C-alpha positions in Angstrom: 0.0 0.0 0.0 2.9 2.3 0.7 3.9 2.3 -3.0 0.3 3.1 -4.2 0.6 6.5 -6.0 -1.6 9.1 -7.6 -0.2 7.7 -10.9 -1.9 4.4 -10.3 -5.3 6.3 -10.3 -4.5 8.5 -13.3 -3.6 5.4 -15.3 -6.9 3.7 -14.2 -8.9 6.8 -15.2 -7.1 7.0 -18.5 -8.2 3.4 -19.2 -11.8 4.3 -18.5 -11.6 7.5 -20.5 -8.3 8.2 -22.4 -7.4 11.9 -22.3 -6.8 11.6 -26.1 -10.6 11.5 -26.5 -11.2 14.9 -24.9 -12.3 17.8 -27.1 -9.7 20.2 -28.4 -10.9 23.0 -26.1 -10.9 20.9 -23.0 -8.3 20.5 -20.2 -8.7 17.0 -18.8 -6.0 15.1 -17.0 -3.8 15.8 -13.9 -4.1 19.6 -13.5 -2.4 19.9 -10.1 0.0 17.6 -8.4 2.5 14.8 -9.3 1.8 11.2 -10.3 4.7 10.2 -8.1 2.9 11.4 -4.9 1.8 8.6 -2.5 -1.9 8.4 -2.4 -3.6 9.0 0.9 -7.3 9.3 -0.1 -9.5 10.2 -3.0 -12.4 12.7 -3.0 -14.7 12.6 -6.0 -16.7 15.7 -7.0 -18.4 17.2 -10.0 -16.5 20.4 -9.5 -13.2 21.3 -7.8 -14.0 24.3 -5.6 -12.5 25.9 -2.6 -15.0 24.1 -0.3 -14.2 20.8 -1.9 -10.4 21.3 -1.4 -11.1 22.2 2.3 -13.1 19.0 2.6 -10.3 17.0 1.1 -7.9 18.5 3.6 -10.2 17.6 6.5 -10.7 14.1 5.3 -7.0 13.5 4.6 -7.6 13.0 0.9 -4.8 14.3 -1.3 -6.4 13.6 -4.7 -9.6 15.2 -5.9 -11.1 13.6 -9.0 -13.6 16.0 -10.6 -15.6 16.0 -13.8 -15.1 19.7 -14.5 -11.6 21.1 -14.8 -10.9 23.9 -12.3 -8.5 25.3 -14.9 -10.4 25.4 -18.2 -8.6 28.2 -20.0 -5.1 29.5 -19.4 -4.1 31.0 -16.1 -1.6 33.9 -16.4 -1.6 35.0 -12.7 -2.4 33.6 -9.3 -3.6 36.5 -7.2 -6.6 35.1 -5.4 -8.8 37.4 -7.5 -11.4 34.7 -8.3 -12.5 31.3 -7.1 -10.4 29.5 -9.7 -7.2 31.2 -8.6 -8.1 30.7 -4.9 -8.9 27.0 -5.4 -5.6 26.4 -7.2 -3.5 28.2 -4.6 -5.3 26.3 -1.7 -4.7 22.9 -3.5 -1.0 23.6 -4.1 -0.5 25.0 -0.6 -1.9 21.8 1.0 -0.4 19.4 -1.6 -3.8 18.3 -3.0 -3.7 16.9 -6.5 -6.6 17.6 -8.8 -7.5 15.4 -11.8 -10.3 16.3 -14.3 -12.1 13.7 -16.4 -14.3 15.8 -18.5 -15.2 15.5 -22.2 -13.2 12.4 -22.5 -15.7 10.8 -20.1 -18.5 12.3 -22.1 -17.1 10.7 -25.3 -16.8 7.0 -24.2 -19.5 4.3 -24.5 -19.6 3.6 -20.7 -19.3 7.2 -19.7 -21.5 10.1 -18.5 -24.3 9.7 -21.1 -24.5 5.9 -20.5 -25.0 6.7 -16.8 -27.8 9.2 -17.6 -29.5 6.8 -20.0 -29.4 4.1 -17.3 -31.0 6.4 -14.7 -33.9 6.9 -17.2 -34.0 3.2 -17.9 -33.2 3.4 -21.6 -32.7 0.1 -23.6 -30.8 -0.4 -26.9 -28.4 2.4 -26.0 -26.0 3.7 -28.6 -23.9 6.8 -29.0 -25.9 9.6 -30.6 -23.1 11.3 -32.5 -20.2 8.8 -33.1 -16.9 10.4 -33.9 -15.2 10.0 -37.3 -11.4 9.7 -37.9 -10.6 8.3 -34.5 -9.8 4.8 -35.9 -6.8 3.5 -37.8 -5.9 0.3 -39.5 -2.7 -1.7 -39.1 -1.5 -3.8 -42.0 1.6 -5.9 -41.3 3.4 -8.6 -43.3 4.2 -11.6 -41.2 5.8 -15.0 -42.0 3.1 -17.7 -41.8 4.8 -19.3 -38.8 4.3 -16.2 -36.6 0.9 -14.9 -37.7 -0.9 -16.1 -34.6 1.8 -14.8 -32.3 1.6 -11.3 -33.8 -2.2 -11.4 -33.8 -2.3 -12.2 -30.1 0.2 -9.5 -29.3 -1.6 -6.7 -31.1 -5.0 -7.9 -29.8 -3.6 -7.7 -26.2 -2.5 -4.2 -26.9 -6.0 -3.1 -28.0 -6.2 -3.8 -31.8 -9.0 -5.7 -33.4 -11.7 -4.8 -30.8 -15.1 -4.2 -32.4 -18.0 -4.0 -30.0 -18.2 -7.2 -28.0 -15.7 -9.0 -30.3 -11.9 -9.1 -29.8 -9.2 -10.4 -32.2 -11.0 -9.1 -35.2 -8.4 -9.4 -38.0 -8.2 -10.2 -41.7 -5.5 -12.3 -43.2 -4.4 -12.5 -46.8 -1.7 -14.9 -47.9 1.0 -14.1 -50.5 4.7 -14.1 -51.2 7.1 -11.6 -49.7 10.6 -11.0 -51.1 13.7 -9.4 -49.7 17.5 -9.5 -50.0 19.6 -9.0 -46.9 22.9 -7.1 -47.1 26.1 -8.0 -45.2 25.1 -5.9 -42.2 21.7 -7.6 -41.8 20.8 -10.2 -39.2 17.9 -11.9 -41.0 15.4 -14.3 -39.3 15.2 -16.1 -42.7 17.7 -16.0 -45.6 21.4 -15.2 -46.3 23.3 -12.1 -47.3 23.0 -11.0 -50.9 20.5 -13.7 -51.8 16.9 -12.9 -52.8 14.5 -14.7 -50.5 10.9 -15.6 -51.3 8.8 -16.2 -48.2 5.2 -17.3 -47.7 3.7 -14.4 -45.7 0.4 -13.2 -44.3 -0.9 -9.7 -44.6 -2.5 -9.3 -41.2 -4.9 -6.3 -40.8 -6.7 -5.0 -37.7 -8.4 -1.7 -36.8 -7.6 0.2 -33.5 -8.3 3.5 -31.8 -5.8 6.0 -33.0 -4.6 6.9 -29.5 -3.3 3.3 -29.1 -0.9 3.5 -32.1 2.4 3.6 -30.2 1.4 0.8 -27.9 0.2 -1.5 -30.7 3.2 -0.9 -32.9 5.5 -1.7 -29.9 3.6 -4.9 -29.3 3.8 -5.8 -33.0 7.5 -5.2 -33.2 8.1 -7.2 -30.0 6.2 -10.3 -31.3 7.4 -10.1 -34.9 10.4 -12.2 -35.8 11.9 -9.9 -38.6 14.7 -7.5 -37.9 12.9 -5.0 -40.2 9.1 -5.1 -40.0 7.1 -4.1 -43.1 3.8 -2.5 -42.0 1.4 0.3 -42.9 -0.9 2.5 -40.8 -4.0 3.8 -42.6 -6.2 6.6 -41.2 -9.9 5.7 -41.4 -12.9 8.0 -42.0 -15.3 5.4 -40.4 -17.5 6.4 -37.6 -16.4 4.9 -34.3 -19.5 3.5 -32.6 -17.7 3.4 -29.2 -16.6 7.1 -29.2 -18.7 10.2 -29.5 -21.2 12.5 -27.9 -24.6 11.9 -26.4 -26.6 8.7 -26.2 -29.9 7.5 -27.6 -32.2 4.6 -26.5 -35.7 3.4 -26.0 -37.9 3.4 -22.9 -39.2 -0.1 -21.8 -42.7 1.1 -22.5 -44.3 4.2 -23.9 -45.2 7.2 -21.7 -47.0 10.4 -22.0 -45.0 13.6 -22.0 -46.1 14.5 -18.5 -45.3 11.0 -17.2 -41.8 11.3 -18.7 -41.2 14.7 -17.2 -42.2 13.3 -13.8 -39.7 10.5 -14.3 -37.0 13.0 -15.1 -37.8 15.1 -12.0 -37.6 12.0 -9.8 -34.5 10.4 -11.4 -32.4 13.6 -11.4 -33.8 15.2 -8.2 -34.6 18.4 -9.9 -37.3 20.8 -8.8 -37.6 22.4 -12.2 -37.5 21.3 -15.8 -37.6 23.8 -18.6 -39.0 22.2 -21.8 -40.6 23.0 -25.1 -44.3 22.3 -25.9 -45.2 18.6 -25.4 -46.1 16.8 -28.6 -49.4 14.9 -29.0 -47.7 11.5 -29.3 -46.3 9.0 -26.8 -42.7 9.1 -25.7 -40.6 6.0 -26.6 -37.2 7.0 -28.0 -35.0 9.4 -25.9 -31.7 11.2 -26.6 -29.6 12.5 -23.8 -26.5 14.6 -23.3 -25.0 15.6 -20.0 -24.2 19.2 -19.6 -24.5 21.6 -22.5 -25.9 19.6 -25.3 -27.7 22.0 -27.7 -25.1 21.1 -30.4 -26.7 17.6 -30.6 -30.3 18.7 -31.3 -30.2 17.8 -35.0 -28.6 14.4 -34.2 -31.4 13.7 -31.7 -34.1 14.6 -34.3 -32.3 12.5 -37.0 -32.2 9.5 -34.5 -36.0 9.7 -34.2 -36.0 10.7 -30.6 -39.2 12.0 -29.0 -37.4 13.8 -26.2 -33.9 15.4 -25.9 -32.7 15.5 -22.3 -29.8 17.9 -21.7 -29.0 21.3 -20.1 -27.9 24.9 -20.6 -30.5 25.8 -23.3 -30.9 29.5 -24.1 -34.2 31.1 -24.9 -33.9 31.3 -28.7 -32.4 27.8 -28.9 -35.7 26.3 -27.7 -37.3 27.5 -30.9 -35.1 25.0 -32.8 -37.2 22.1 -31.6 -39.7 23.3 -34.2 -42.4 20.8 -33.2 -40.2 17.9 -34.1 -39.0 16.9 -30.6 -39.4 18.0 -27.0 -36.3 19.6 -25.4 -36.1 19.0 -21.7 -33.5 21.1 -19.8 -33.0 19.4 -16.5 -30.0 21.6 -15.4 -26.3 21.2 -15.8 -25.5 20.0 -12.3 -28.5 17.7 -12.2 -27.5 16.0 -15.5 -23.9 15.3 -14.5 -23.8 14.7 -10.7 -24.2 11.0 -11.5 -20.6 11.0 -12.7 -19.5 10.9 -9.0 -21.2 7.6 -8.5 -19.8 6.3 -11.8 -16.3 7.1 -10.8 -16.6 5.7 -7.3 -17.9 2.4 -8.6 -15.2 2.2 -11.2 -12.3 3.0 -8.9 -13.4 1.1 -5.8 -12.4 -2.4 -6.9 -8.9 -1.2 -7.9 -7.6 0.5 -4.8 -6.4 -0.9 -1.5 -9.0 -1.0 1.3 -6.7 1.2 3.4 -7.2 4.1 1.0 -10.3 6.2 1.5 -12.5 6.8 -1.5 -15.4 9.2 -0.9 -17.9 11.3 -2.8 -17.9 14.9 -1.7 -20.7 16.0 0.7 -20.5 19.5 -0.8 -23.3 20.7 -3.1 -21.3 22.5 -5.7 -24.2 23.5 -7.9 -24.1 27.4 -8.2 -27.8 27.4 -9.3 -30.6 27.6 -6.8 -34.3 27.3 -7.4 -37.0 29.3 -5.6 -40.1 27.2 -5.6 
């Protein structure tokens, strides 16, 4: 337990939601602190605020895992002028590390939107707006004797995973030629002699952020001194990476029944919504936080309701009688991330290390009812 560091947690969180999947404007990852710090305790929160840092100090937790980054845009000065600067100063002064897992957690299949969909009870869930150009294809030429060895190696590194299937590869057999020179140390053949070898062209797709790991695994397993391979960028949609989620209710509801379900599921006293349509609710699209950019995707997916937050007055008009927009509040839509993170981390950390969800209500919005 003494050697369990903050780096152990950052690596676990990167497995759940790789930082490479965050949006370009985001600032996910370890914002304050060092991965080499010994871990004392973890406090999970939606936001990293001064109060949350104070709670971490009082509970002897030296790592805060928050959904929202406390430093979102650049900091040029630390003068305690606002809550961001004060929070950062307090965390550094008390040696509290802060890790943010933001849009990268939004963009994975088992992330924030999956959790929201589960709270509503949606079935047949799939990502609402899958990302393109996040996949690549490896094509490597292997002597027939080592095809299975290389396949296993790249699969273990993350290649060839499609949905619930692993080791998804394609093999095409042919003849490879090469002529080693005097400095070569060939696995097959002799210097200055043209060799003809029966080889397989082994292909597999993989998430682009795993490229270095997969190439390293391939080289380690491959018998050749010089490995012939190609990496191709793919324009395909990645069904396991993207924004929002869409699914089906177990049974149809009226609009009022569904709004009551949302109030109960997300513990919100107020839901702003567009005019209810005169048809039952069956298909629902969701997006935690600010999701107005996904409205057209929700309509195209045939959703009856779009559950999200942060809608502005004029944006509500965009529903245009095609869908019902339900704004349940930013905090209310994403507070479930704390439970998600606790459940994910708990089995992986020693029992001696405290793992808690903050008791602080960080929502800056209050409702007068």
